[in-house]
NURO-235562 format. One record per residue: residue number from 1; residue in one letter; y, z, x of N, C-alpha, C, O in turn. Coordinates in steps of 0.001 Angstrom, whole numbers, m for minus. Last residue first. Example, Ala and Ser with C-alpha at 12.3 -4.5 7.8 and 13.67 -1.06 7.14 Angstrom:
{2,"S",{m2250,7080,12850},{m1060,7140,13670},{30,7870,12900},{1138,8039,13409}};
{1,"A",{m5690,7800,13190},{m4500,7800,12300},{m3300,7800,13200},{m3319,8465,14236}};
% end
This chain:
{200,"S",{m22686,m47949,12230},{m21571,m47079,11829},{m22057,m46039,10833},{m21271,m45211,10373}};
{199,"G",{m24666,m49719,12852},{m24628,m48459,13586},{m23507,m47544,13189},{m23375,m46458,13752}};
{198,"P",{m22788,m52616,12120},{m24095,m52013,12432},{m23937,m50732,13252},{m23172,m50680,14214}};
{197,"A",{m19946,m52184,9960},{m20499,m52588,11252},{m21848,m51918,11491},{m22036,m50764,11103}};
{196,"A",{m18718,m51221,7715},{m19846,m52137,7518},{m20526,m52535,8823},{m21583,m53164,8793}};
{195,"A",{m16647,m49694,8662},{m17688,m49024,7903},{m18936,m49890,7757},{m20056,m49384,7685}};
{194,"A",{m15036,m51663,9831},{m15651,m50633,10689},{m16801,m49946,9964},{m17825,m49645,10579}};
{193,"T",{m14262,m53078,7534},{m15021,m53746,8593},{m15735,m52750,9481},{m16893,m52951,9847}};
{192,"A",{m12818,m51099,6173},{m14023,m51668,5571},{m14877,m52364,6611},{m16103,m52251,6574}};
{191,"A",{m10710,m50703,7987},{m11602,m49589,7657},{m12903,m50103,7075},{m13977,m49615,7426}};
{190,"R",{m9506,m53225,7922},{m10123,m52756,9166},{m11066,m51575,8925},{m12100,m51460,9583}};
{189,"R",{m8607,m53259,5251},{m9527,m54288,5748},{m10250,m53823,7010},{m11460,m54006,7145}};
{188,"A",{m6853,m51092,5210},{m8028,m51086,4340},{m9066,m52096,4822},{m10265,m51817,4802}};
{187,"I",{m4905,m51987,7014},{m5678,m50784,7317},{m6952,m50738,6484},{m8015,m50385,6994}};
{186,"S",{m3908,m54296,5651},{m4492,m54391,6984},{m5388,m53189,7301},{m6500,m53357,7800}};
{185,"E",{m2936,m53179,3260},{m3955,m54228,3219},{m4667,m54335,4559},{m5891,m54453,4604}};
{184,"A",{m1017,m51454,4277},{m2148,m50922,3515},{m3281,m51933,3453},{m4451,m51573,3579}};
{183,"A",{868,m53178,5405},{78,m52309,6276},{m1154,m51780,5560},{m2221,m51667,6164}};
{182,"S",{1919,m54354,3061},{1274,m55176,4084},{374,m54336,4978},{m753,m54732,5277}};
{181,"A",{2937,m52078,1782},{1972,m52946,1099},{1213,m53801,2099},{m4,m53954,1993}};
{180,"I",{4788,m51087,3644},{3590,m50315,3322},{2533,m51195,2666},{1348,m51063,2972}};
{179,"V",{6744,m53103,3552},{6029,m52822,4802},{4724,m52082,4523},{3683,m52408,5092}};
{178,"R",{7614,m52856,905},{7015,m54117,1370},{6202,m53898,2638},{5106,m54438,2784}};
{177,"D",{8662,m50274,946},{7507,m50570,94},{6823,m51861,518},{5596,m51954,494}};
{176,"T",{10862,m50563,2597},{9734,m49740,3066},{8485,m50007,2235},{7371,m49971,2758}};
{175,"G",{12451,m52193,928},{11976,m52683,2226},{10801,m51876,2743},{9844,m52441,3272}};
{174,"A",{12968,m50470,m1194},{12214,m51703,m1433},{11652,m52266,m138},{10523,m52757,m100}};
{173,"R",{14550,m48479,43},{13212,m48162,m453},{12366,m49420,m672},{11174,m49426,m365}};
{172,"D",{16733,m48104,2183},{16140,m49332,1655},{14699,m49070,1213},{13751,m49401,1926}};
{171,"G",{18164,m46186,3513},{18032,m46060,2055},{17349,m47237,1396},{17378,m47360,172}};
{170,"S",{18619,m46006,6235},{19002,m47232,5535},{19003,m47090,4021},{19747,m47782,3325}};
{169,"T",{17986,m43363,7073},{19078,m44102,7713},{19549,m45317,6917},{20739,m45632,6917}};
{168,"I",{15930,m42421,5455},{17090,m41570,5708},{18275,m42395,6204},{19418,m42160,5811}};
{167,"L",{14120,m44540,5576},{14708,m44168,4290},{15976,m43334,4474},{16961,m43508,3756}};
{166,"D",{13440,m44441,8280},{14134,m45616,7753},{14798,m45300,6419},{15917,m45744,6161}};
{165,"L",{12013,m42075,8322},{13278,m42155,9058},{14113,m43335,8568},{15335,m43241,8455}};
{164,"Q",{9840,m42925,6823},{10635,m41784,6358},{12015,m41824,7025},{13041,m41631,6374}};
{163,"L",{8902,m44897,8533},{9527,m45311,7285},{10281,m44169,6611},{11257,m44411,5901}};
{162,"G",{7880,m43322,10602},{8913,m44318,10870},{9639,m44735,9613},{10858,m44908,9623}};
{161,"R",{5963,m41886,9174},{7099,m41183,9787},{8231,m42148,10102},{9402,m41831,9894}};
{160,"W",{4210,m43945,8354},{4899,m43114,7374},{6137,m42457,7984},{7216,m42468,7392}};
{159,"L",{3366,m44819,10917},{4076,m45714,10003},{4854,m44916,8962},{6030,m45188,8721}};
{158,"A",{2072,m42562,11892},{3209,m43114,12631},{4034,m44031,11730},{5264,m44014,11781}};
{157,"V",{48,m42358,9956},{1043,m41285,10094},{2286,m41803,10815},{3413,m41523,10406}};
{156,"L",{m1319,m44759,10491},{m711,m44541,9186},{349,m43438,9246},{1421,m43570,8655}};
{155,"E",{m2227,m44383,13121},{m1358,m45516,12801},{m614,m45276,11484},{580,m45559,11380}};
{154,"R",{m3873,m42176,12749},{m2714,m42082,13650},{m1706,m43188,13341},{m497,m42957,13306}};
{153,"A",{m5783,m43330,11072},{m4949,m42238,10575},{m3711,m42062,11444},{m2618,m41826,10929}};
{152,"L",{m6937,m45147,12836},{m6257,m45643,11640},{m5340,m44573,11048},{m4246,m44882,10576}};
{151,"D",{m8015,m43356,14740},{m7011,m44343,15134},{m6228,m44868,13926},{m5007,m45014,13986}};
{150,"D",{m9843,m41890,13171},{m8753,m41199,13871},{m7635,m42172,14239},{m6455,m41862,14075}};
{149,"A",{m11560,m43929,12356},{m10794,m43185,11356},{m9616,m42471,11997},{m8520,m42446,11438}};
{148,"T",{m12656,m44619,14834},{m11843,m45595,14100},{m10974,m44898,13061},{m9799,m45229,12900}};
{147,"A",{m14027,m42254,15424},{m13005,m42755,16344},{m12085,m43759,15655},{m10873,m43746,15872}};
{146,"K",{m15804,m42011,13189},{m14751,m41027,13435},{m13647,m41573,14334},{m12465,m41383,14048}};
{145,"P",{m16430,m44909,11138},{m16717,m44061,12305},{m15518,m43183,12663},{m14367,m43571,12463}};
{144,"V",{m16572,m44817,7662},{m15754,m45250,8800},{m16054,m44340,9983},{m15947,m43120,9858}};
{143,"G",{m17907,m44109,5335},{m18693,m44451,6515},{m17894,m44973,7688},{m18472,m45522,8626}};
{142,"G",{m16067,m43354,3369},{m16750,m44638,3294},{m17499,m45056,4533},{m17705,m46249,4758}};
{141,"G",{m13031,m41849,4671},{m14388,m41819,4121},{m15100,m43148,4256},{m14789,m43958,5128}};
{140,"L",{m10305,m41193,4757},{m10718,m42598,4796},{m12136,m42768,4271},{m12422,m43703,3523}};
{139,"S",{m9815,m38486,4880},{m9717,m39127,3567},{m10188,m40573,3578},{m10448,m41137,2515}};
{138,"A",{m9905,m37799,7544},{m10979,m37331,6676},{m10982,m38068,5342},{m12039,m38253,4739}};
{137,"A",{m7477,m38936,8335},{m8737,m39429,8903},{m9906,m39033,8017},{m10800,m39841,7767}};
{136,"L",{m5659,m37346,6933},{m5802,m38752,6584},{m7090,m39334,7144},{m7732,m40150,6482}};
{135,"Q",{m5994,m34842,8191},{m6213,m34985,6750},{m6439,m36440,6361},{m7315,m36736,5548}};
{134,"E",{m5328,m35463,10845},{m6670,m34994,10521},{m6969,m35156,9037},{m8070,m35560,8664}};
{133,"R",{m2601,m36219,10541},{m3583,m37168,11073},{m5005,m36756,10705},{m5806,m37597,10297}};
{132,"W",{m1398,m33873,9619},{m1416,m35066,8769},{m2500,m36035,9239},{m3228,m36603,8425}};
{131,"E",{m1959,m32137,11917},{m2427,m31859,10557},{m2474,m33094,9663},{m3489,m33340,9013}};
{130,"R",{m895,m32964,14489},{m2332,m32906,14200},{m2674,m32912,12715},{m3589,m33622,12298}};
{129,"G",{1761,m32815,14942},{1017,m33798,15718},{m438,m33901,15323},{m1143,m34811,15760}};
{128,"V",{2579,m30712,13437},{2972,m32053,12986},{2224,m33135,13751},{2072,m34252,13256}};
{127,"S",{1400,m28565,14921},{1006,m28828,13538},{1378,m30238,13106},{569,m30909,12465}};
{126,"G",{2576,m28736,17460},{1124,m28764,17313},{699,m29112,15907},{m254,m29866,15711}};
{125,"L",{5278,m28470,16866},{4784,m29733,17405},{3277,m29842,17250},{2757,m30914,16944}};
{124,"F",{5235,m25770,15990},{5655,m26849,15088},{5120,m28182,15577},{4566,m28950,14791}};
{123,"S",{4462,m24460,18282},{3593,m24374,17112},{3949,m25460,16103},{3070,m26008,15438}};
{122,"D",{6615,m25076,20055},{5263,m25568,20322},{4362,m25521,19088},{3578,m26443,18865}};
{121,"F",{9407,m24939,20317},{8803,m25201,19005},{7365,m25700,19157},{6950,m26633,18470}};
{120,"R",{9985,m24376,22987},{10655,m23622,21925},{9934,m23758,20587},{9860,m22801,19816}};
{119,"G",{8544,m26069,24585},{8332,m24649,24756},{8971,m23820,23662},{8557,m22686,23422}};
{118,"R",{11040,m28557,24904},{9633,m28173,24957},{9504,m26695,25275},{10231,m26142,26101}};
{117,"Q",{13306,m29871,23580},{13294,m28500,24093},{11865,m27959,24067},{11536,m27040,23318}};
{116,"H",{12989,m32365,22509},{13891,m32220,23649},{13834,m30843,24294},{14269,m30672,25433}};
{115,"A",{11211,m32000,20411},{10886,m32992,21442},{11730,m32797,22692},{11260,m33030,23805}};
{114,"A",{12519,m30118,18840},{11232,m29787,19454},{10895,m30736,20587},{10353,m30319,21611}};
{113,"L",{14755,m31527,17959},{14930,m30354,18811},{13638,m30020,19547},{13658,m29680,20730}};
{112,"G",{13404,m33464,16392},{14235,m33857,17532},{14468,m32703,18487},{14388,m32881,19703}};
{111,"L",{12210,m31836,14443},{11371,m32628,15351},{12154,m33063,16586},{11629,m33034,17699}};
{110,"V",{14434,m30879,13083},{13619,m29939,13868},{12743,m30701,14859},{12556,m30256,15991}};
{109,"E",{15273,m33336,11969},{16186,m32543,12787},{15404,m31583,13676},{15670,m31479,14874}};
{108,"F",{13069,m34096,10486},{13425,m34883,11668},{14429,m34158,12555},{14430,m34351,13770}};
{107,"F",{13099,m32039,8486},{11925,m32277,9334},{12315,m33015,10607},{11930,m32600,11700}};
{106,"T",{15537,m32430,7201},{15309,m31210,7977},{14150,m31386,8941},{14212,m30933,10084}};
{105,"R",{15056,m34952,6001},{16188,m34758,6913},{15981,m33535,7802},{16219,m33590,9009}};
{104,"H",{12809,m34409,4392},{12719,m35381,5486},{13847,m35171,6495},{13617,m35209,7704}};
{103,"F",{13910,m32577,2524},{12867,m32151,3462},{12777,m33103,4641},{12678,m32654,5783}};
{102,"P",{15734,m34230,1169},{16209,m33044,1911},{15173,m32536,2906},{15522,m32112,4007}};
{101,"L",{13907,m36246,83},{14834,m36554,1173},{15403,m35314,1875},{15547,m35345,3098}};
{100,"N",{12304,m35868,m2114},{11815,m35369,m829},{12823,m35540,307},{12601,m35017,1399}};
{99,"E",{13371,m37160,m4272},{13541,m35711,m4225},{13039,m35098,m2924},{13314,m33930,m2650}};
{98,"A",{12542,m39814,m3930},{13924,m39443,m3588},{14105,m37934,m3467},{14902,m37471,m2651}};
{97,"A",{9411,m40388,m2365},{10171,m40010,m3554},{11543,m39448,m3168},{11673,m38702,m2197}};
{96,"A",{7738,m41003,m278},{9078,m41600,m270},{9930,m41210,m1470},{11070,m41663,m1580}};
{95,"V",{5300,m39763,m830},{6060,m39360,357},{7521,m39788,243},{8428,m39043,614}};
{94,"A",{4540,m41187,m3170},{4755,m39743,m3206},{5609,m39274,m2029},{6534,m38482,m2207}};
{93,"D",{4336,m43785,m2227},{5241,m43512,m3337},{5569,m42015,m3414},{6705,m41624,m3683}};
{92,"W",{2276,m43398,m372},{3631,m43635,128},{4660,m43414,m986},{5749,m42907,m719}};
{91,"A",{166,m43179,m2160},{541,m42014,m1364},{1946,m42185,m790},{2716,m41227,m731}};
{90,"A",{62,m45796,m3085},{412,m44721,m4023},{828,m43458,m3272},{1739,m42750,m3701}};
{89,"T",{m710,m47128,m745},{588,m47443,m1350},{1017,m46348,m2333},{2199,m46010,m2408}};
{88,"I",{m3212,m45888,m277},{m2153,m45845,740},{m789,m46127,116},{184,m45435,418}};
{87,"R",{m4688,m46494,m2572},{m4376,m45098,m2248},{m3219,m45005,m1263},{m2348,m44145,m1398}};
{86,"E",{m4947,m49272,m2387},{m4186,m48690,m3498},{m3788,m47248,m3208},{m2686,m46823,m3552}};
{85,"R",{m6588,m49421,m132},{m5277,m50072,m130},{m4376,m49472,m1217},{m3198,m49203,m985}};
{84,"L",{m8903,m48068,m1023},{m8061,m47497,27},{m6674,m48114,37},{m5683,m47402,198}};
{83,"P",{m9520,m47709,m4546},{m9544,m48517,m3316},{m8552,m47966,m2294},{m7491,m47460,m2658}};
{82,"R",{m10674,m44548,m5800},{m9670,m45602,m5777},{m9803,m46415,m4494},{m10165,m45863,m3455}};
{81,"L",{m12504,m42611,m5322},{m12830,m43565,m6388},{m11824,m44712,m6450},{m12089,m45735,m7081}};
{80,"Q",{m11546,m40800,m3500},{m12427,m41851,m2995},{m12805,m42886,m4063},{m13368,m43930,m3733}};
{79,"D",{m8778,m39315,m3064},{m9465,m39844,m4251},{m10309,m41058,m3875},{m9842,m42196,m3927}};
{78,"D",{m7246,m38543,m934},{m8613,m38000,m1025},{m9416,m38572,m2191},{m10620,m38329,m2286}};
{77,"M",{m4759,m39628,m1391},{m5577,m40201,m322},{m7022,m39719,m381},{m7926,m40418,76}};
{76,"I",{m3846,m37891,m3418},{m4080,m39307,m3703},{m5007,m39913,m2654},{m5942,m40636,m2998}};
{75,"V",{m3558,m35591,m1909},{m4475,m35585,m3057},{m4841,m37023,m3408},{m6005,m37332,m3663}};
{74,"F",{m1569,m36418,m199},{m2890,m36153,359},{m3950,m36043,m734},{m5114,m36369,m503}};
{73,"A",{614,m36704,m1913},{157,m37850,m1123},{m1259,m37635,m605},{m2059,m38569,m577}};
{72,"E",{1251,m34222,m2877},{449,m35090,m3745},{m80,m36306,m2977},{m1107,m36874,m3348}};
{71,"S",{3048,m33177,m1123},{1650,m32789,m964},{725,m33673,m1800},{m446,m33847,m1464}};
{70,"L",{5310,m34342,m2315},{4944,m34690,m947},{3474,m34360,m691},{2743,m35164,m113}};
{69,"I",{5500,m33101,m4745},{5146,m34509,m4763},{4777,m34997,m3357},{4019,m35956,m3216}};
{68,"P",{6362,m30554,m4107},{4946,m30759,m4425},{4530,m32210,m4448},{3368,m32537,m4208}};
{67,"F",{8309,m29158,m2317},{8298,m30584,m2610},{6865,m30999,m2939},{6223,m31705,m2161}};
{66,"R",{8086,m26663,m1477},{8995,m26884,m2599},{9044,m28340,m3030},{9732,m28702,m3984}};
{65,"G",{6597,m26602,793},{5940,m26219,m445},{6804,m26422,m1676},{6306,m26359,m2801}};
{64,"S",{8462,m27085,2746},{7575,m28184,2356},{6858,m27882,1051},{6545,m28794,286}};
{63,"A",{9630,m24584,3126},{10388,m25635,2443},{9470,m26752,1963},{9682,m27306,884}};
{62,"E",{7633,m23291,4584},{8011,m22788,3255},{8737,m23871,2460},{8487,m24051,1268}};
{61,"A",{7780,m24842,6905},{6531,m24803,6134},{6794,m24317,4710},{6250,m24861,3749}};
{60,"L",{10376,m24195,7646},{10057,m25585,7339},{8759,m25670,6545},{8647,m26473,5619}};
{59,"A",{10087,m21468,8122},{10977,m21908,7047},{10696,m23359,6663},{10770,m23715,5487}};
{58,"A",{8425,m21463,10348},{7947,m20882,9091},{8794,m21353,7917},{8268,m21608,6833}};
{57,"T",{10193,m22664,12189},{8897,m23281,11892},{8356,m22772,10559},{7882,m23556,9737}};
{56,"I",{12254,m20768,12186},{12525,m22135,11732},{11231,m22846,11363},{11167,m23546,10352}};
{55,"L",{10845,m18561,13235},{11457,m18485,11912},{11723,m19885,11359},{11446,m20153,10190}};
{54,"E",{10198,m19478,15748},{9109,m19193,14812},{9648,m19093,13383},{8976,m19498,12434}};
{53,"E",{12809,m19682,16793},{11961,m20863,16687},{10818,m20656,15692},{10508,m21542,14896}};
{52,"K",{13750,m17085,16824},{14415,m18058,15967},{13525,m19268,15742},{13483,m19820,14643}};
{51,"S",{10999,m14737,16718},{11984,m15555,17420},{12632,m16513,16427},{12121,m16722,15327}};
{50,"G",{9800,m12748,14974},{9560,m12804,16406},{10581,m13583,17204},{10995,m13133,18272}};
{49,"F",{9939,m12161,12267},{9508,m13497,12675},{9351,m13677,14183},{8806,m14692,14617}};
{48,"Y",{10702,m9515,11737},{9736,m10164,10857},{9158,m11460,11434},{8021,m11821,11130}};
{47,"Y",{12453,m8928,13863},{11354,m8017,13535},{10276,m8745,12727},{9084,m8606,13002}};
{46,"L",{14335,m10951,13682},{13445,m10904,14846},{12236,m10008,14580},{11127,m10304,15025}};
{45,"L",{15522,m10145,11293},{14883,m11454,11373},{13919,m11519,12559},{12824,m12072,12451}};
{44,"M",{16565,m7697,12047},{15516,m7732,11038},{14790,m9079,11059},{13576,m9135,10863}};
{43,"R",{18490,m8545,13911},{17403,m7658,14325},{16248,m7682,13334},{15083,m7688,13733}};
{42,"N",{20329,m10070,12467},{19447,m10745,13415},{18290,m9856,13857},{17209,m10365,14152}};
{41,"N",{20306,m9010,8988},{20891,m9125,10325},{19862,m9702,11282},{18680,m9811,10956}};
{40,"T",{21139,m10094,5642},{20363,m9246,6553},{21033,m9325,7919},{22211,m9673,8005}};
{39,"G",{22157,m12031,3848},{22218,m10611,3543},{21320,m9726,4379},{20797,m8725,3891}};
{38,"I",{22370,m14660,4478},{21303,m14294,3541},{21195,m12783,3319},{20255,m12311,2679}};
{37,"A",{24541,m14889,6221},{24498,m15739,5028},{23474,m15272,4007},{23669,m15456,2806}};
{36,"S",{23918,m13128,8265},{25101,m12882,7454},{25052,m13657,6148},{25463,m13158,5100}};
{35,"G",{21653,m14439,9303},{21546,m13101,8732},{22715,m12781,7819},{22533,m12231,6733}};
{34,"L",{22838,m16806,10274},{21855,m16846,9198},{21755,m15489,8501},{21770,m15404,7273}};
{33,"K",{24459,m15771,12312},{25058,m16522,11205},{24114,m16558,10005},{24536,m16366,8865}};
{32,"R",{22444,m14560,13916},{23569,m13775,13402},{24207,m14466,12197},{24465,m13826,11178}};
{31,"L",{20799,m16668,14591},{20262,m15591,13766},{21376,m14734,13175},{21255,m14240,12054}};
{30,"T",{22309,m19871,14117},{22091,m18688,14944},{21547,m17604,14023},{21801,m17619,12819}};
{29,"L",{22363,m23360,13822},{21852,m22093,13303},{21767,m21036,14397},{21218,m21282,15470}};
{28,"D",{23148,m25907,14238},{24112,m24852,14565},{23620,m23468,14138},{24399,m22515,14103}};
{27,"A",{20809,m27312,13470},{21462,m27595,14750},{22394,m26466,15181},{22428,m26106,16357}};
{26,"V",{19584,m27081,11023},{19285,m26061,12033},{20075,m26227,13326},{20012,m25358,14196}};
{25,"G",{20846,m27369,7606},{20190,m27842,8816},{20011,m26710,9819},{20253,m25542,9513}};
{24,"H",{21900,m26523,5169},{22803,m26592,6331},{22170,m27193,7588},{22883,m27497,8544}};
{23,"E",{19900,m26690,3176},{21291,m27016,2857},{22128,m27300,4094},{22967,m28201,4087}};
{22,"L",{17538,m25999,4420},{17593,m27249,3669},{19025,m27660,3358},{19328,m28851,3284}};
{21,"V",{18287,m23509,5476},{17956,m24619,6377},{18033,m25954,5643},{18540,m26933,6189}};
{20,"Y",{18642,m21926,3157},{19742,m22149,4094},{19496,m23394,4949},{20386,m24227,5120}};
{19,"D",{16092,m21926,2004},{17262,m22389,1248},{18378,m22807,2206},{18968,m23880,2081}};
{18,"A",{14679,m20716,4110},{14370,m22101,3731},{15513,m22705,2928},{15873,m23864,3138}};
{17,"T",{15822,m18173,3974},{16023,m18991,5169},{15734,m20457,4873},{16459,m21340,5330}};
{16,"L",{14870,m17319,1520},{16307,m17486,1704},{16620,m18344,2925},{17560,m19139,2915}};
{15,"R",{12125,m17215,2117},{12617,m18105,1058},{14113,m18363,1209},{14572,m19493,1044}};
{14,"L",{12157,m15266,4119},{11689,m16614,4421},{12188,m17604,3372},{12624,m18705,3709}};
{13,"L",{13016,m13009,2765},{13858,m13564,3821},{13455,m14993,4166},{14306,m15830,4468}};
{12,"R",{10796,m12706,1068},{12134,m12909,511},{13052,m13538,1547},{13780,m14485,1249}};
{11,"D",{8743,m12260,2900},{8697,m13443,2044},{10078,m13751,1458},{10476,m14912,1365}};
{10,"R",{9638,m9809,3934},{9482,m10977,4813},{9495,m12262,3988},{10174,m13228,4335}};
{9,"E",{9456,m8259,1631},{10763,m8482,2248},{10709,m9675,3188},{11648,m10470,3230}};
{8,"S",{6703,m8277,1216},{7567,m8882,213},{8968,m9135,769},{9601,m10128,410}};
{7,"L",{5824,m6944,3530},{5404,m8315,3276},{6332,m8988,2271},{6707,m10145,2454}};
{6,"A",{7021,m4445,3207},{7357,m5264,4366},{6990,m6720,4130},{7747,m7624,4483}};
{5,"P",{5810,m3521,798},{7245,m3773,858},{7642,m4663,2030},{8495,m5538,1882}};
{4,"T",{2964,m3449,1647},{3455,m4339,602},{4966,m4566,662},{5391,m5719,583}};
{3,"D",{2017,m1582,3442},{2429,m2878,3969},{3123,m3746,2922},{3812,m4699,3286}};
{2,"S",{1226,622,2018},{2440,753,2822},{2920,m583,3350},{4098,m727,3678}};
{1,"M",{m1214,0,808},{0,0,0},{1266,0,842},{2279,m563,429}};
% end
């Protein structure tokens, strides 16, 4: 029972931090400024989260949960009853939904900091470099050999991320849809060929 208040306070601060990060970004974030904005102080934030970097990583994970249509992409990809080409384009519809743009902007801001300041956001880099790829590789199914599934999933994640960035910078949703349609056909064809190969 004694742990319950601490856990609920941590969750409360995490939700408030996610609010702040989605609205203001992280480039100018300091624990002192954040604490003042959400009604706490930097010492309490360090107590609950250990460092600013871990807090930002946790806040981004918390923020992602507020965009359920983004998570829907992986549910769509797991639906083995639908053709792979159709799943890829439908999943992109979920990723590219306009309501996800605040998350995309924050994601790329943190990704840029992580890439330039190695050691600060290692847990974030580890998760973004692995989790989507592993989920998509598993969703290909249909007897696709693991090495091929991993490569196709890497390609798809890279494409999605590039097109997420394109949406932020150009806003050209129709253009990204055309690219995805072409890529989906290619990826589905290669997955089917790999699955049908002798010994696969």
